[in-house]
C-alpha positions as CSV (number, residue, x, y, z in Angstrom):
1,X,60.0,156.4,-77.2
2,X,59.7,157.5,-73.7
3,X,57.1,156.8,-71.6
4,X,56.0,160.4,-71.5
5,X,56.1,160.6,-75.5
6,X,54.0,157.4,-75.7
7,X,51.1,158.8,-73.3
8,X,51.1,162.2,-75.5
9,X,50.8,160.0,-78.5
10,X,47.7,158.0,-76.9
11,X,46.3,161.6,-75.9
12,X,46.7,162.7,-79.2
13,X,45.3,160.0,-81.3
14,X,41.8,158.8,-80.4
15,X,41.8,155.7,-82.3
16,X,44.6,154.5,-80.6
17,X,43.3,155.7,-77.2
18,X,40.1,153.7,-77.6
19,X,42.0,150.6,-78.6
20,X,44.0,151.2,-75.3
21,X,41.2,151.8,-73.3
22,X,39.9,148.1,-74.6
23,X,43.1,146.3,-74.2
24,X,43.2,147.4,-70.6
25,X,39.5,146.7,-69.8
26,X,39.7,143.6,-71.7
27,X,42.5,142.2,-69.4
28,X,40.8,143.7,-66.3
29,X,37.9,141.7,-67.0
30,X,39.3,138.2,-67.9
31,X,41.6,138.3,-64.6
32,X,38.3,138.8,-62.9
33,X,36.2,136.4,-65.3
34,X,38.6,133.0,-65.9
35,X,39.3,132.1,-62.2
36,X,35.3,132.2,-61.7
37,X,34.6,129.8,-64.4
38,X,36.2,127.0,-62.6
39,X,34.5,127.3,-59.4
40,X,31.9,124.4,-59.1
41,X,29.9,126.3,-56.8
42,X,28.5,128.2,-59.8
43,X,26.7,125.1,-61.0
44,X,26.8,122.8,-58.2
45,X,23.8,123.7,-55.8
46,X,24.5,123.2,-52.1
47,X,22.8,120.1,-50.0
48,X,19.9,122.4,-49.2
49,X,19.3,124.2,-52.2
50,X,15.7,123.4,-54.1
51,X,13.9,124.9,-57.0
52,X,11.0,127.5,-56.0
53,X,7.8,126.1,-55.6
54,X,4.8,127.3,-57.9
55,X,3.6,129.6,-55.2
56,X,7.3,130.8,-54.6
57,X,8.2,131.3,-58.4
58,X,4.8,133.4,-58.9
59,X,5.8,135.7,-55.5
60,X,9.1,136.1,-57.1
61,X,8.0,137.1,-60.5
62,X,5.7,139.7,-58.6
63,X,8.5,140.8,-56.7
64,X,10.5,141.9,-59.7
65,X,7.4,143.2,-61.1
66,X,6.8,145.7,-58.4
67,X,10.5,146.9,-58.4
68,X,11.5,145.3,-55.0
69,X,14.9,144.4,-56.3
70,X,15.2,148.4,-56.8
71,X,15.6,149.1,-53.0
72,X,16.7,145.8,-51.7
73,X,19.7,143.5,-52.6
74,X,19.9,140.1,-51.7
75,X,23.8,139.9,-51.8
76,X,25.4,139.8,-48.3
77,X,28.9,140.4,-48.8
78,X,31.5,139.1,-46.6
79,X,32.2,142.2,-44.3
80,X,31.8,142.1,-40.7
81,X,29.3,145.0,-40.4
82,X,27.4,142.9,-43.0
83,X,27.1,139.6,-41.6
84,X,26.2,141.3,-38.0
85,X,23.4,143.0,-39.4
86,X,22.0,140.8,-42.0
87,X,23.4,137.4,-41.3
88,X,26.0,134.3,-43.1
89,X,27.2,136.1,-46.4
90,X,25.7,134.9,-49.6
91,X,27.2,132.0,-51.1
92,X,27.3,131.3,-55.0
93,X,25.9,127.9,-54.9
94,X,22.7,129.4,-53.0
95,X,21.8,131.1,-56.0
96,X,21.6,128.3,-58.6
97,X,18.3,128.4,-59.5
98,X,17.9,132.2,-59.4
99,X,16.8,133.5,-62.7
100,X,17.7,136.2,-63.1
101,X,19.7,137.2,-60.3
102,X,18.5,139.9,-57.9
103,X,21.9,140.2,-56.3
104,X,21.9,144.1,-56.8
105,X,24.1,147.0,-54.8
106,X,21.2,149.5,-54.1
107,X,19.9,149.6,-50.8
108,X,17.4,151.9,-49.8
109,X,15.9,149.3,-47.8
110,X,17.9,146.4,-46.1
111,X,19.4,143.4,-47.7
112,X,16.9,140.5,-48.0
113,X,18.9,137.3,-48.5
114,X,18.5,136.2,-44.9
115,X,15.0,137.7,-44.3
116,X,13.4,133.9,-44.5
117,X,11.9,133.2,-41.2
118,X,12.7,136.3,-39.6
119,X,9.2,137.7,-39.4
120,X,5.7,136.1,-39.6
121,X,3.8,136.0,-42.4
122,X,1.1,138.3,-40.5
123,X,4.1,140.8,-39.9
124,X,5.0,140.7,-43.8
125,X,1.4,141.1,-44.7
126,X,0.8,144.3,-42.8
127,X,4.0,145.7,-43.8
128,X,3.3,145.2,-47.7
129,X,-0.1,146.5,-47.2
130,X,0.8,149.3,-44.9
131,X,5.0,150.0,-44.2
132,X,4.4,152.7,-41.4
133,X,2.0,150.5,-39.5
134,X,4.8,147.9,-38.6
135,X,8.2,150.4,-39.1
136,X,7.2,153.9,-38.3
137,X,10.2,155.4,-40.3
138,X,9.6,153.4,-43.2
139,X,10.0,155.0,-46.3
140,X,8.9,152.1,-48.3
141,X,5.7,152.5,-50.7
142,X,2.4,150.7,-49.9
143,X,1.3,147.7,-52.1
144,X,-2.6,147.4,-51.0
145,X,-3.5,146.1,-54.5
146,X,-1.4,142.6,-53.8
147,X,-4.0,141.8,-51.0
148,X,-6.6,142.1,-53.8
149,X,-5.5,140.8,-57.1
150,X,-5.7,136.8,-57.7
151,X,-2.4,134.9,-57.8
152,X,-3.3,133.2,-61.0
153,X,-3.6,136.9,-62.8
154,X,0.5,136.9,-62.6
155,X,1.1,135.0,-65.5
156,X,1.0,131.1,-66.9
157,X,2.6,129.4,-64.3
158,X,2.8,126.1,-66.1
159,X,4.5,128.1,-68.9
160,X,7.1,129.4,-66.6
161,X,8.0,126.6,-65.0
162,X,8.6,124.3,-68.2
163,X,10.8,127.2,-69.6
164,X,12.8,126.8,-66.3
165,X,13.1,123.1,-66.7
166,X,14.1,123.6,-70.8
167,X,17.0,125.8,-68.7
168,X,18.2,123.0,-66.5
169,X,15.7,123.3,-63.1
170,X,14.4,119.9,-62.2
171,X,10.6,120.4,-62.3
172,X,8.9,117.1,-62.9
173,X,5.9,116.6,-65.0
174,X,4.0,116.3,-62.0
175,X,5.2,119.7,-60.6
176,X,4.1,121.4,-63.5
177,X,0.8,119.9,-63.6
178,X,-0.3,120.5,-60.2
179,X,1.1,124.1,-60.3
180,X,-2.2,126.2,-61.3
181,X,-4.0,124.0,-58.4
182,X,-1.3,125.4,-55.7
183,X,-2.3,129.0,-56.6
184,X,-6.0,128.8,-56.6
185,X,-7.3,130.6,-54.1
186,X,-4.6,132.8,-53.2
187,X,-3.6,136.5,-53.5
188,X,-0.9,138.1,-55.0
189,X,0.7,138.8,-51.8
190,X,0.4,135.4,-50.4
191,X,2.9,134.2,-53.0
192,X,5.2,137.4,-52.3
193,X,5.2,136.3,-48.7
194,X,5.7,133.0,-49.5
195,X,9.2,133.9,-51.3
196,X,10.2,136.1,-49.0
197,X,9.6,133.3,-46.4
198,X,12.1,131.3,-48.2
199,X,15.0,133.8,-48.7
200,X,18.4,132.6,-47.5
201,X,17.1,129.2,-46.2
202,X,18.9,127.0,-48.0
203,X,22.1,127.9,-46.0
204,X,23.3,126.0,-43.1
205,X,25.9,126.6,-40.7
206,X,27.5,123.1,-41.3
207,X,28.5,124.3,-45.1
208,X,30.5,127.0,-43.9
209,X,32.8,124.3,-41.5
C-alpha cells in the first residue's frame, strides 16, 4: 500500500484516524515525559529551598484565590531576553514545595519568580491597594480589601500544613502548633507581601556553576 493510499484510507476511516492520532500523541508525550522522570531535580530540593512559613503559605493561598497567577507567570525560561528582564532562569528544584505549581504562560503582567527583594514592603502594599499609584500605566486591578481582611479569615492554616506534611513537606508539630499565632494581628495583604518577598530567593549564583 502506497503512502498516498494509506493517507486516504486514514482520512476516510474516522475510527482509524482517531487511533492514529492517539498513537502519535502518546509517542510524543512519552518522549517528553520519560526523560524527565529520571531527573533528581524533580524531587530533590536545592540547598536553599525551604517550606513556606505559615504567613507565606497563607499569602500564597490568597494569591491563588485572587487569580494573580492568571496574569503573572512564575517560570523564567532560559532565553537571553527573559534572563535580562527577569533574572536567572527558573530551576526545577526551586519548586519542590510548590503545591500547586504556578508556572503559567500568560503574562498580562511581568513574571514574578524573581520578584523577592526587588521592591520594598511599602511598595508592594501601595501597589496592591492602588497599582496606578506606583505604576501609572498599570492595568492591574486594585485589591484594597486585602488591607481590611484579617489573615485568619483565609482558612485553617494548621489543617493546610498538616495536609502538606502528609504529602511530604517537612513541617514539624511545633511548626503547625505555632502557625495560628504567626497570623494573629496580620491582614491578608501582609501575608501576600511576605509571599512575594520570598519568591525566587532560594536560588544562588553558586548553584549554577
